[in-house]
BADRENTI-806385 format. One record per atom (N, C-alpha, C, CB): x, z, y; residue in one letter. Coordinates in steps of 0.001 Angstrom, whole numbers, plus 500000, padded with zeros to 6 digits. Glycine has a CB too. Layout:
% residues N
XZYA...
% end
This chain:
% residues 452
047175082528558408M047299082552559870M046044083154560464M047544081128560440M046160083628561686T045020084217562382T044184083113562999T045485085219563464T042867083200562807I041957082277563461I041124083080564451I041050081526562423I041123082645565703V040311083320566707V039162082406567099V041159083711567950V038107082989567601E036962082194568017E037353081276569169E035789083103568425E036829080042569187P037128079138570288P036727079748571631P036414077803570084P037638079661572587T037345080157573934T037870079153574940T037974081565574175T037176079040576037A037666078195577127A038741078956577877A036511077771578085A039846078314578156T040894078970578927T040554078874580408T042282078336578635T040657079978581105T040260080010582508T041328079450583432T039932081418582913T042571079454582993V043662078976583837V044263077698583288V044740080040583969V044574077684581992G045360076581581448G044571075366581065G046094077037580281G043214075479580870G042362074370580500G043026073433579518G041953073616581717G042337072541578833P040885072481578732P040350073536577762P040445071088578287P039064073441577420A038436074460576575A038769074192575115A036900074486576785A039965074551574738L040423074357573363L040420075687572626L041835073726573334L040074075685571327P040242076907570539P041704077358570580P039783076681569072P041906078602570915Q043270079133571009Q043657079686569651Q043385080236572117Q044105078768568787E044407079117567406E045499078202566876E043143079025566525E046222078705565889R047111077853565090R046280077325563926R048398078643564579R046248076009563787R045391075403562759R046146074242562111R044031074912563371R046322074332560820L046988073265560078L045963072549559208L048153073826559212L045645071318559578V044709070477558824V045471069614557833V043872069591559777V046649069162558252T047534068366557395T048921068986557464T047564066850557834T049828068443556694S051227068776556906S051645068187558249S052130068241555739S052741068673558783I053272068150560048I054572067412559769I053500069297561086I054623066108560058P053585065322560732P052507064836559766P054211064130561437P051282064767560264G050192064185559507G050229062665559577G048859064705560018G049314061991558874P049363060525558797P049257059816560149P048262060042557911P048403060309561046R048271059643562341R049517059860563200R047025060153563079R050082061054563114S051332061292563838S052455060434563264S051717062783563779S052480060277561948Q053500059431561334Q053393057996561833Q053378059469559811Q052168057533562045E051976056178562566E052598056040563957E050474055827562616E052384057035564799L052945056972566147L054469057008566108L052412058125567001L055019057877565261I056478057981565181I057086056679564678I056886059144564264I056385056014563757A056864054708563276A056821053676564402A056013054222562074A055754053690565195R055673052771566333R056754053087567353R054287052843566991R056996054378567580K058043054784568523K059388054199568117K058136056319568604K059690054271566816A060984053771566337A061158052281566619A061126054031564841A060050051534566645Q060116050091566875Q060050049724568352Q058996049403566138Q059530050628569194A059280050269570583A060130051018571598A057859050496570893A060556052234571260V061234053104572217V062714053190571871V060595054512572230V063552053181572886A064997053264572665A065346054508571846A065749053283574012A066277054346570926K066668055430570019K067162056661570781K067753054947569060K067764056438571934G068287057560572710G067224058493573257G069095057045573836G065960058068573226V064853058923573656V064337059656572419V063702058084574354V064796060878572225G064458061620571011G063146062363571137G065556062592570673G062862063210570159H061709064118570229H062032065354569401H060392063422569715H061369066442569728T061609067714569046T060737067875567824T061376068867569989T059450067571567966I058504067731566867I057754066414566697I057512068921567130I057628065895565465P057081064547565259P055559064530565209P057630063958563978P054929064732566355V053469064736566414V052994063780567495V052933066159566677V051731063387567388S051064062565568384S050042063442569099S050386061310567734S050360063879570299V049529064841571013V048310064154571621V050343065547572106V047133064778571446V045902064245572028V045252065216573010V044921063901570930V045625066489572963A045059067481573881A045987068686573929A043620067905573442A045890069433575024A046702070643575149A046091071536576210A048175070301575501A046276072835576050G045796073779577050G045950075206576575G044347073501577392G046018076127577513G046212077524577155G047576077700576529G045112078008576199G047596077973575217G048868078136574515G049005077224573319G049030079551574074G048229076110573280V048274075225572115V048377073769572540V047037075428571239V048922072963571614I048816071511571703I048164071032570419I050220070833571926I047340069997570525V046572069483569387V047018068062569116V045035069543569657V047275067745567840D047735066401567506D046589065534566976D048861066471566473D046906064271566747A045898063301566359A045305063574564987A046485061930566385A045960064412564192D045448064771562869D044610066037562891D046590064944561904D044433066620564074G043624067827564200G044388069116564065G042560067808563200G045711069050563916N046522070269563866N046632070887565253N047927069968563302N046483072192565324S046624072929566574S047892073765566489S045372073826566855S048830073468567364I050193073993567286I050424074969568434I051238072841567324I050955076133568123I051287077112569167I052461076576569984I051633078513568545I052284076556571286D053267075969572189D054162077059572774D052568075180573316D055396077127572286L056371078068572842L057466077332573611L056994078919571723L057115076113574098G058100075319574826G057679074864576205G058442074144574037G056377074738576448S055856074344577771S056463073045578297S056113075451578774S056762072096577401G057379070866577884G058695071121578587G056443070147578813G059462072083578068I060710072598578653I060428073240580014I061761071458578800I059565074242579997A059274075079581178A058535074345582279A060551075629581737A057854073263581943V057140072490582951V055720072998583159V057109071029582560V055007073264582071T053582073571582180T053343075081582223T052814072949581007T053997075734583165G053800077166583327G052363077526583635G054687077684584411G051663076677584387V050266076943584730V049306076404583677V049937076337586081V049842075902582562G049019075304581514G049101073792581554G047571075750581649G048797073174580415N048945071722580290N047862070945581019N048941071334578842N046757071593581331S045662070905582005S044948071903582910S044671070272580976S045709072478583820N045185073523584697N044043072975585541N046299074086585601N042889073625585552P041746073094586299P042024072878587779P040582074016586152P042783073767588398R043109073568589809R043904072279590002R043902074768590352R044884072071589110V045728070884589201V044907069625588939V046900070976588208V044097069644587892V043283068480587542V042352068102588696V042463068759586267V041680069080589268D040746068797590365D041472068253591588D039969070060590743D042628068810591897A043381068359593069A043869066923592894A044571069290593329A044345066600591691V044840065241591440V043684064247591453V045591065171590086V042538064629590889K041365063741590921K040960063434592364K040176064381590158K040953064453593206A040582064238594604A041581063318595299A040493065579595347A042854063498595015Q043860062634595633Q043735061203595116Q045274063175595360Q043414061042593838L043201059701593283L042097058964594026L042856059787591795L041053059699594388D039947059075595107D040337058669596521D038765060015595154D041376059325597067A041802059017598439A042815057867598457A042413060270599105A043969058042597845F044979056985597701F046048057471596743F045605056595599082F046732056535596108T047773056884595137T049177056781595708T047662055996593929T049385055982596773H050758055763597225H050751055091598597H051544054901596201H051682055511599420T052025054744600630T053536054656600796T051391055389601886T054273055499600077C055691055795600276C055839056628601531C056537054493600373C056203057878601331F056262058831602446F057208058364603542F056696060203601945F058293057677603162T059249057230604170T058765055959604887T060614056980603521T057617055443604493V056991054330605215V055824054839606059V056505053238604227V054887055528605402A053707056055606093A053449057463605578A052451055135605874A053827058509606331P053746059886605835P052310060357605622P054442060817606799P052182061450604869Y050878062052604578Y051043063562604493Y050274061484603252Y049914064245604582D049890065697604701D050472066406603485D048484066161604924D050172065925602272G050556066640601059G052045066922600984G050137065859599854G052868065934601310Y054321066103601275Y054743067214602222Y055034064788601642Y054229067157603462V054600068162604458V054129069546604018V054004067807605837V052934069620603443A052403070917603003A053244071509601879A050949070768602541A053713070675600952V054592071171599885V055903071672600489V054868070059598831V056482070910601409A057724071340602057A057531072675602779A058209070268603050A056421072816603483E056147074076604178E056054075240603193E054847073968604986E055411075005602059K055250076069601067K056596076437600453K054262075639599966K057418075454600157L058738075730599589L059608076499600587L059434074416599178L059548076105601838N060328076812602860N059901078274602971N060176076118604222N058616078517602738E058093079882602796E058473080705601572E056588079853602938E058404080109600378L058530080865599133L059967081099598685L057796080157598051L060861080187598977T062228080302598481T062953081458599179T062994078976598694T063979082020598532P064641083213599072P065251082993600453P065716083669598123P065186084042601273G065822084022602584G064835083786603709G066885082967602622G065038084481604810G064173084350605966G064682083373607005G063984085670606592G065752082631606713H066323081683607659H065435080439607780H067745081287607226H065684079652608805E064951078400608982E065381077414607899E065195077804610403E064405076740607296K064690075855606161K064069074482606368K064171076471604856K064578073539605598R063985072211605477R063945071855603989R064795071138606306R062990071011603619S062886070548602228S062790069029602182S061659071181601529S063268068475601088A063090067055600785A062626066954599342A064417066235601019A061701066034599080L061098065920597752L061619064694597009L059574065853597865L061713064848595675F062212063786594816F061378063751593538F063720063991594493F061868063054592513N061075062829591307N061482063677590113N061158061406590930N062751064017589990S063250064709588804S064298065730589206S063834063708587788S064576066653588279G065592067654588550G066957067049588810G065677068611587409G067333066067587990A068643065436588158A068749064751589520A068895064418587033A067682064073589932E067696063405591234E067836064419592359E066420062576591427E067162065548592226A067268066584593251A068674067169593288A066242067695593001A069282067397592121V070654067911592085V071602066942592798V071114068137590620V071469065648592498E072329064660593152E072187064731594663E071997063251592661E070953064872595140N070729064910596578N071239066199597192N069259064742596883N071158067304596466A071731068554596963A073237068416597157A071424069708595997A073898067771596206I075345067544596330I075638066618597505I075921066945595024I074848065551597646K075008064636598787K074954065394600105K073921063548598765K073942066222600248V073748066950601503V074911067913601742V072407067720601484V075339068630600705A076441069582600856A077722068873601271A076668070351599552A077998067742600678R079202066992601041R079111066487602478R079415065813600076R077953065986602845H077795065457604200H077952066558605242H076430064780604353H077394067724604935H077444068836605886H078855069400606045H076501069940605444H079551069587604941T080869070235604992T082009069262605259T081130070957603699T081761067966605059K082806066934605142K083900067172604088K083431066914606562K083525067845603015K084430068057601885K083821067410600650K084695069581601645K084631067153599631M084164066338598517M084035067083597187M085083065195598339M084849068091596922A084895068714595597A083639069545595339A086149069595595463A083250069596594061V082095070388593622V082515071154592371V080832069474593339V082122072417592283V082405073235591108V081101073548590383V083139074544591507V081078073241589090A080012073670588189A080638074634587180A079323072437587467A079845075121586234F080314076198585365F080219075836583892F079524077455585629F080994076552583097D080919076389581655D079468076532581200D081824077418580939D079092075738580205H077757075762579584H076656075239580493H077417077164579161H077010074670581641A076000074209582595A075249072995582084A076646073884583926A074007072877582530Y073253071636582371Y072591071320583704Y072190071748581221Y072858070118584231H072277069727585512H071618068355585480H073335069743586570H071656067658584320G070959066381584245G071733065336583485G070665065879585614G071125064108583444R071679063010582647R071966061759583460R070738062668581533R071947061861584790T072430060754585614T073951060852585690T071784060780587049T074586059876586336N076046059851586274N076682061088586896N076568058614586964N076296061434588111L076885062628588739L076509063876587960L076424062761590207L075252064003587561T074836065235586891T075401065338585484T073324065317586840T075724064221584838M076459064312583568M077836064922583794M076595062918582912M078460064577584915G079748065184585235G079636066678585435G080333064551586469G078518067132586014L078290068557586221L077923069268584923L077194068765587251L077247068556584030T076819069128582749T078019069345581852T075790068215582052T078015070463581118A079178070820580301A079134070230578901A079290072312580204A077955070123578317K077833069792576893K078034068296576658K076460070229576358K078935067962575745N079273066568575487N078167065843574718N080579066487574715N077874066314573488I076864065665572654I075566066439572741I077334065560571187I074445065777573084P074270064322573226P074343063810574652P072966063925572649P074672064652575614Y074419064286577004Y075471063404577657Y074281065504577793Y076725063465577186K077803062794577899K078576061788577049K078748063811578433K078559061975575754N079457061247574871N079292059728575013N079215061666573428N080364059053575436G080366057601575545G079731057048576797G079686057034574391G079283057898577718F078578057427578903F079449057389580156F077388058296579155F080720057755580065G081582057788581238G082019056404581671G082789058637580966G082848056293582714P083443057409583464P082426058072584391P084645056918584280P082689059345584662F081775060122585481F082265060201586930F081610061526584899F081398060703587785A081738060812589200A082948061721589390A080539061343590005A083821061389590331P085033062192590548P084759063450591350P086087061367591254P085804064259591481E085799065481592287E084771066499591807E085533065141593735E084612066572590482V083781067598589857V084688068473589003V082628066963588997V084630069779589223Y085495070729588537Y084636071791587850Y086495071386589529Y085252072511586910R084495073488586128R085186074851586183R084345073015584659R084364075887586272A084877077259586310A084226078070585189A084605077921587701A084860079176584770P084296079993583698P083082080789584172P085355080941583149P082100080874583290L080860081594583567L080974083045583113L079669080909582873L080109083886583615S079894085209583016S078932085036581846S079330086243584072S079415085339580630Y078641085173579388Y078754086501578640Y079172083942578500Y077928087480578986P078141088845578488P078306088958576977P077003089698578906P077576088171576190F077664088285574739F079039087854574223F076572087448574080F079705086966574945R080984086427574464R082131086652575451R080845084943574187R081964087570576380D082971087789577422D083936088932577127D082290088055578722D083766089599576016G084666090699575713G084537091883576645G086055090218575740G083331092091577190G083114093272578023G083411093104579494G083923094364577517G083666091882579962L083915091679581387L082681092042582200L084326090224581665L082872092777583266S081780093054584192S081494091795585010S082126094260585124S080372091817585721G080057090689586588G081111090475587648G078719090892587239G081579091565588246A082613091460589286A083908090889588719A082881092836589919A084279091334587523E085513090828586892E085381089351586532E085848091647585627E084225088963586004A084015087554585657A084027086686586909A082685087374584898A083454087198587998A083468086441589251A084893086294589783A082578087126590303A085673087357589703A087062087277590165A087834086243589356A087749088652590066A087593086204588052R088238085192587200R087871083784587661R087832085387585722R086589083549587905A086134082225588330A086705081857589695A084605082174588371A086653082804590618I087121082525591979I088618082231591996I086807083708592906I089385082977591216T090830082706591139T091081081286590646T091529083723590204T090358080869589625Q090539079515589099Q090156078470590146Q089702079317587821Q089054078708590855I088625077770591897I089677077663593002I087273078210592493I090175078800593435E091159078785594524E092448078100594103E091459080208594990E092884078326592857K094161077769592410K094052076295592015K094688078571591236K092899075896591432Q092801074541590891Q092081073557591812Q092098074583589573Q091278074078592751V090524073191593642V090891073450595105V089006073382593433V090783074713595513G091057075086596897G089786075081597727G092086074144597510G089511076192598376A088297076299599186A088256075244600281A088196077685599801A089425074843600769E089479073855601849E088999072478601403E090893073749602385E088922072262600082N088452070981599542N087042071054598960N089405070498598478N086485072244598895L085276072473598112L084023072406598975L085351073818597414L083159071453598651A081882071316599356A080860072309598854A081341069908599208A080793072474597514A079686073263596959A080038073854595610A078439072407596830A079441074999595364I079325075581594027I077881075376593598I079734077119594004I077672074894592368I076321074765591846I076214075535590542I075943073282591641I075164076341590412I075009077176589227I073537077443588967I075775078499589388I073186077526587699E071864077993587288E071904079525587245E071447077387585886E071026080206587976P071051081677587948P070870082247586543P069967082227588856P070101081571585718I070090081794584268I070239080417583656I068759082536583766I071252080233582835Q071479078896582313Q070379078503581330Q072849078814581639Q070015077230581359G068957076718580510G069494076150579218G068170075672581237G069811074863579227E070298074189578029E071563074856577483E070570072717578330E072339075487578342G073563076148577913G073350077354577031G074334076553579088G072101077853576956G071841078956576036G071129080151576642G073108079410575461G070414079951577764F069696081056578412F070631082231578704F068529081523577528F071801081902579200I072814082912579484I072500083577580823I074238082284579499I072330084892580783V072089085685581990V073422086295582415V070999086803581746V073979085901583555P075273086464583960P075195087979584133P075749085816585266P076327088642583934A076387090087584135A076063090426585584A077776090637583750A075418091572585824P075090091973587194P076314091946588100P074475093365587202P076131091389589268G077219091319590237G077948089990590257G078191092396589964G077820089193589209F078531087915589153F078043086966590240F078359087267587776F076740086752590309L076196085817591285L076410086288592726L074717085610591028L076149087574593051P076406088009594427P077857087830594870P076022089450594573P078790088042593958A080202087868594318A080518086406594627A081108088372593183A079936085490593876L080140084064594149L079532083673595487L079534083210593029L078332084183595755V077680083885597039V078527084394598197V076269084514597096V079023085622598082A079834086194599153A081089085364599396A080214087635598819A081741084944598324W082951084120598464W082618082782599100W083622083901597097W081529082153598651A081140080857599207A080835080983600698A079916080293598459A080100082017601067N079760082203602484N080997082401603347N078829083395602649N081998083059602796A083217083348603558A084146082137603658A083962084508602920A083867081104602856N084804079979602786N084174078623603096N085418079929601425N083037078639603798D082379077389604193D082103076505602979D083243076627605210D081621077144601930V081241076437600699V079740076609600520V082036076979599439V079026075526600297V077579075590600111V077274076115598707V076926074191600333V076473077163598636F076069077732597344F074724077140596961F075995079298597403F074715076375595861I073502075692595383I073006076387594118I073778074173595106I071787076870594158A071150077439592964A070275076373592331A070309078712593315A070624075978591116D069807075037590350D068732075846589634D070678074204589327D067544075865590215E066422076617589647E065391075677589024E065758077485590727E065879074553588522V064976073579587909V064191074214586760V065765072359587402V064874074956585883Q064194075577584746Q063723077004585050Q065118075591583539Q064391077688585945T064095079103586189T063054079321587276T065356079829586561T062736078290588052G061864078462589195G060396078584588849G062047077341590116G059615079015589819F058152079066589757F057639079996588668F057600077683589535F057909081277588878A057333082381588087A057927082516586692A055850082193587964A058702081589586248R059170081581584854R059844082887584466R060133080430584632R060665083453585345T061440084644584992T060793085948585461T062825084537585576T059537085865585892G058870087054586399G059105087282587878G059322088252585636G059608086265588558A059741086243590020A059531084790590418A061162086805590519A059279084541591699W059148083145592104W060383082353591687W058931083040593625W061567082962591927F062823082293591595F063790083312591006F063441081607592847F064610082857590048A065519083768589365A066555084367590312A066216083048588231A066858083683591394S067804084218592376S067371085584592899S067957083248593539S066068085823592901E065551087076593449E065965088288592625E064045087016593537E066251088108591340H066587089249590497H067875089931590940H066711088809589056H068766089172591581E069999089783592094E070074089724593610E071217089095591495E068941089451594235D068862089449595704D069867088496596341D069088090851596238D070092087366595700I070979086379596321I070133085382597114I071844085642595243I070727084860598172V070069083857599010V070917082587598965V069883084371600494V070518081600598184P071283080354598128P071216079603599459P070762079460596993P072237078825599741D072181077909600886D071212076772600600D073585077349601212D071232076315599344I070319075262598884I069765075695597537I071043073862598780I068493075453597330I067871075726596040I067195074446595553I066844076904596143I067437074120594280V066896072909593667V065780073308592711V068010072104592922V064623072670592841T063486072987591982T062899071712591382T062408073752592770T062212071900590248A061501070796589587A060606071434588521A062514069727588948A060571070873587330K059845071373586157K058518072055586502K060717072340585404K058501073375586701G057254074101586876G056557073884588202G057506075523586712G057060073012589048I056561072886590411I055175072255590499I057522072080591219I054815071376589556A053609070561589765A052747070428588520A053999069190590241A052795071387587616G051885071393586484G052016070211585550G050515071454586971G053161069539585543G053386068428584629G053541067084585311G052272068350583665G053217066987586588L053453065739587297L054895065697587798L052461065581588471L055483064502587898P056900064403588258P057151064684589733P057425063029587912P057838065793589980L058180066187591346L059375067118591294L056975066869592061L060247067009592270S061355067941592427S061617068116593908S062632067443591687S062458069088594227A062691069389595638A064084069944595860A061652070374596150A064584069709597050V065797070355597558V065383071098598822V066966069304597845V065591072407598818T065229073246599960T066476073990600413T064076074245599596T066755073961601705G067979074612602152G067969074973603617G069141073739601876G069061075582604024R069226075975605430R069049074743606323R070630076634605667R068328074932607410A067986073797608271A069219073036608736A067199074275609475A070274073770609124E071454073088609650E072168072265608584E072414074097610244E072045072672607315I072648071896606226I071786070685605906I072832072770604965I070488070921605695M069596069834605306M069475068777606405M068218070387604965M069519069190607665D069358068239608765D070634067459609072D068907068966610005D071712067748608351S072960067026608616S072891065578608144S074128067733607941S072042065281607174A071910063902606697A071130063080607715A071210063858605312A071581061859607960M070920060987608935M069564060535608410M071800059764609258M068684060120609328A067382059580608943A067590058368608039A066541059195610198A066901058373606901G067070057310605910G068071057654604830G067493056050606585G068833058732605027G069826059122604037G069235059806602820G070827060017604663G068016060302602952L067328060959601842L065977060287601632L067152062485602113L065528060270600405G064204059710600119G064202058900598847G063732058850601269G063196058065598693G063027057240597509G061600056727597462G063371058029596226G061398055607596821T060088054952596827T058972055872596378T060116053736595947T059195056593595270Y058147057452594715Y058337058923595071Y058102057301593213Y059395059239595794A059740060645596055A058625061335596834A061072060745596833A058133062443596288G057031063143596932G055731062380596817G057347063391598379G055477061815595651S054224061091595407S053027061926595844S054095060718593918S052016061313596480P050848062092596904P050128062773595751P049883061205597631P050122062149594576L049490062776593414L050274064016592986L049390061773592243L051607063892592944A052439065027592543A052361066148593578A053902064581592351A052278065797594855C052175066830595897C050862067589595783C052296066203597296C049775066854595514A048487067530595313A048568068481594128A047357066502595094A049217068036593061A049383068886591884A050220070115592201A050024068100590747A051282069937592981A052171071055593310A051437072114594129A053404070552594079A050673071696595107L049945072666595920L048940073444595077L049230071962597076L048306072754594127A047353073432593238A048070074349592259A046513072407592470A049218073919591758A049979074764590830A050469076027591532A051175073984590243A050977075880592739I051430077051593491I050267077998593752I052081076625594820I049101077446594039E047915078281594206E047593079037592928E046720077431594627E047770078392591784S047510079056590508S048507080181590269S047567078049589357S049792079943590527Y050779081014590387Y050386082217591253Y052191080507590777Y049927081927592467E049602082997593412E048300083705593059E049511082440594816E047255082924592786E045908083480592660E045564083938591249E044906082465593104E046235083396590252D045895083709588866D046838084719588218D045889082450588057D047681085352589021G048528086432588521G049600086000587543G047688087448587879G050127084780587702L051042084257586680L052452084830586778L051111082758586783L052855085314587935I054159085977588009I054121087269587198I054552086271589487I053060088024587359E052914089246586576E052745088925585099E051723090065587078E052050087827584812R051872087430583411R053213087078582770R050906086233583310R054110086456583516A055436086149582985A056168087422582594A056258085362584010A056036088473583389K056664089755583048K056075090321581763K056492090764584196K054758090222581614E054109090734580403E054573089958579169E052573090651580538E054655088639579298I055136087817578184I056569088215577828I055065086305578543I057398088435578853G058776088849578600G058854090163577863G059531088954579892G057994091080578190S057978092370577503S057662092201576027S056962093307578151S056687091337575723V056340091077574319V057502090399573607V055069090200574220V058058089360574226L059149088606573594L060364089498573330L059557087416574479L060829090189574340I062049090982574187I061822092141573229I062526091507575546I060653092773573305G060366093874572384G060349093424570937G059040094510572730G059626092357570665R059512091863569286R060844091320568765R058441090772569204R061560090584569609L062818089991569164L063905091039568980L063279088940570155L063923092054569811N064888093138569608N064604093913568328N064874094088570800N063320094045567983A062982094689566710A063510093861565540A061450094880566584A063393092548565634L063960091679564594L065480091813564547L063565090208564842L066089091885565716R067549091986565782R068044093257565099R068022091956567241R067323094339565270T067714095604564649T067781095478563128T066734096713565040T066884094661562577A066805094516561121A067636093359560577A065376094328560713A068105092471561449D068779091261560972D070027091000561812D067822090037561024D071223091255561263P072458091089562035P072777089633562367P073610091686561278P072035088686561806R072240087279562177R071750086997563589R071525086358561188R070920087865564129I070533087756565536I071582088495566346I069089088339565798I072505087748566922G073610088361567646G073206088885569001G074719087383567805G072246088208569649D071889088605571004D070456088206571296D072843087974572029D069775089028572060V068461088732572633V068623088841574136V067332089708572091V068243087818574888R068487087843576333R067445086994577062R069915087337576654R067364087231578356G066465086460579189G065693087343580136G065517085667578341G064841086710580921R063989087419581865R062615086762581865R064609087420583294R061577087600581964G060229087071582016G059926086211580805G060025086276583283G059280085093581037A058893084187579951A059977083146579696A057563083492580279A061225083578579798M062400082738579531M063379083587578733M063061082197580872M063210083579577416V063929084493576530V064509083698575372V062996085628576012V065637084143574844A066281083437573744A066929084410572771A067321082461574278A067156083920571566V067972084621570575V069156083732570222V067137084985569296V070326084347570097E071519083633569662E071810084033568225E072739083937570591E071860083043567331L072046083288565904L073510083070565530L071125082368565063L074041084009564731V075470084026564435V075718084371562969V076193085026565345V076936084119562547D077426084652561277D077677086145561492D078739083900560789D076973087016560782P077113088453561056P078510088995560781P076119089222560234P079271088319559930A080610088804559605A081616088486560698A081075088209558298A081457087322561340T082463086867562299T081944086750563731T083001085541561864T080631086693563905G080061086449565221G080089084992565622G080782087253566240G080558084124564707A080621082698565019A079213082119565133A081428081942563944A079012081157566023P077697080536566170P077227079900564863P077731079485567279P075936080040564561D075376079491563322D074308078461563662D074783080619562428D074756077234563921A073831076161564281A072965075750563099A074599074954564805A073496075818561889A072726075409560709A071528076329560505A073619075413559450A071738077637560637L070639078586560521L069595078323561607L071162080032560614L070049078076562804T069138077823563921T068254076617563626T069927077600565226T068848075553563109A068080074349562791A067049074626561701A069016073218562352A067416075432560713K066481075764559637K065288076560560149K067193076549558547K065544077523561005V064460078351561545V063522077501562397V065031079524562380V064090076636563229A063259075770564061A062428074818563208A064130074977565037A063033074264562163A062302073345561286A061150074060560588A063248072729560244A061371075298560156H060299076079559529H059158076290560512H060831077439559029H059497076641561756A058462076869562761A057651075596562992A059088077353564082A058317074469563146H057613073214563404H056702072848562238H058613072084563666H057190072996561023A056376072658559855A055162073561559712A057213072736558600A055235074734560312N054145075702560191N053358075883561490N054696077035559747N053436074889562355G052556074862563501G052985075680564693G051259075303563096G054301075839564894V054804076541566072V055926075700566692V055314077982565701V055731075299567927L056726074501568623L057724075411569326L056056073553569629L058984075375568878V060072076081569557V061161075077569896V060638077241568673V062001075436570852L063109074603571279L064424075310570983L062995074265572777L065429074530570641T066772075083570482T067620074676571685T067426074596569149T068747075364571876C069646075029572973C070986075701572711C069054075469574351C071849075669573717G073152076317573611G074267075322573364G073135077341572509G075404075592573955T076573074740573765T076899074574572288T077775075315574504T076679075634571505Y077022075608570079Y075805075307569202Y077637076943569665Y074660075019569809G073460074682569051G072885075829568251G073753073565568138G073137077062568673N072739078226567863N071785079169568586N073964078995567439N071038078629569557V070117079449570338V068702078897570200V070546079497571829V067751079790569927I066331079428569967I065763080004571253I065548079962568698I065150079141572059R064621079581573347R063092079610573312R065116078657574481R062556080577574009F061112080772574072F060656080583575516F060710082183573537F059827079568575719L059344079194577049L057831078956576996L060083077922577570L057049079926576580P055614079676576446P054954079426577798P054939080850575752P053866078670577813P053092078596579053P052636079983579460P051879077658578892P052552080215580734L052163081537581224L050683081815580978L052475081661582713L049994080824580465T048571080948580148T048330081336578690T047859079645580454T049364081518577905I049204081863576491I048717083313576364I050545081666575720I047883083570575352G047436084929575083G048414085677574200G046073084912574439G048382087004574260D049308087813573466D049153087563571972D049097089286573762D047927087415571493E047708087248570060E048387085989569548E046216087202569749E048223084911570303L048843083646569914L050363083741570007L048325082499570797L050856084374571054L052298084548571234L052898085330570076L052594085260572558L052266086419569704I052778087256568607I052724086506567287I051973088566568501I051659085737567079E051587084958565841E052717083930565766E050227084253565736E053009083293566898G054119082349566919G055444083013566588G054207081684568268G055663084203567131L056891084936566832L056963085323565362L056990086182567704L055828085647564763E055806085998563342E056210084802562478E054409086498562935E055801083601562869V056204082417562117V057717082192562243V055429081174562612V058259082403563441V059709082272563622V060437083315562767V060094082432565124V059931084552562752A060539085605561937A060490085251560456A059835086943562179A059386084663560028E059265084226558635E060314083163558317E057849083679558357E060524082245559250G061543081217559048G062934081819558945G061503080206560180G063189082861559716L064489083524559645L064671084224558307L064642084529560787L063606084875557836R063690085560556533R063912084567555399R062412086373556269R063285083396555503N063359082412554406N064629081580554433N062167081489554462N065322081564555575A066485080683555707A067641081199554864A066914080564557182A
% end
């Protein structure tokens, strides 16, 4: 493996050597101790991807209790875009800690919440008047977006899409498409949730975006009816479903139909938001303007925060007291969010996401040319995936995917898998990772593919 001289990271902090370093096998003895304790103390349903005990992280690495330094190609599922310990975020949270930790915004308001709302209203697509409300998690924000849409339209039905992932609460499980592990045995789910076909270019048989949208709209009109439909909710690029990028024209056609039929168009940008795709929000790539946009993950550098931002007339339809929560818009998380947004703006991280995407797509397409088991390479910015298949049939190959991921983890590279069929490896590096480390991580994944 390549060893580089220790350097302090200027954006992602702390000053960790930016290197892949294996001191023990993974997991090492200290990590094994933690995993054993986890099995005795933590509910089995709370899983983990890589069996390590993390003690430090920054730039493009995480360090475990055994001294192993692991290349991070997951960012805590797109959360730590500004780095795991961004100095701006750390300083802002420390200052807020010295002031106060909590009052509950719906009891005694404070500046940080309002400042985050103002920033979201400014940054999200569209020049219309907006309002924002803050919450704790992506799933909670999705639920509140649906609440607001139903209240505004006085209609109840909601349409989500094939391969969607929107969360693990009761309503969001209904919106989520994948059964295992997210839904199996957890029902009954919330009513009046319907599903429409997505544009999935790799598996659509050549359908254009316009054709795929017409297919979806016909199904919605025949099976639900616009007169009953409060909202359409969709990820502009699907996350857990497999990093599926709809064909050009699909999203604009849905927006146009929704606007013409008094249906609220909700963009779930929980995973795609905040520079991840090489734009502030993935909706910008097709110039769509959602009525409501849901954000979380990359918003606050790792602190729990989410938001619902939408047209003022829609968001203001809920009565006072209808939105909120005890911890929603925590002052610590708001301080972190303002600092993280400053980092995206001042540290060139949107442009950095584009550069990372160029490296990822270039290298992965080169692998695809040489290996027919890579059926597809797709994504935008620092949100890229490969879909692994049986080269003879094109059938999803989940077993191969698991082998490649296991090889990467054992050799000090953290990658995540996803996809309805379990056959997609997704790359979500922190935007603070260096090219050398990124390329080395990809080489380990390529080695795992060759050895599988």
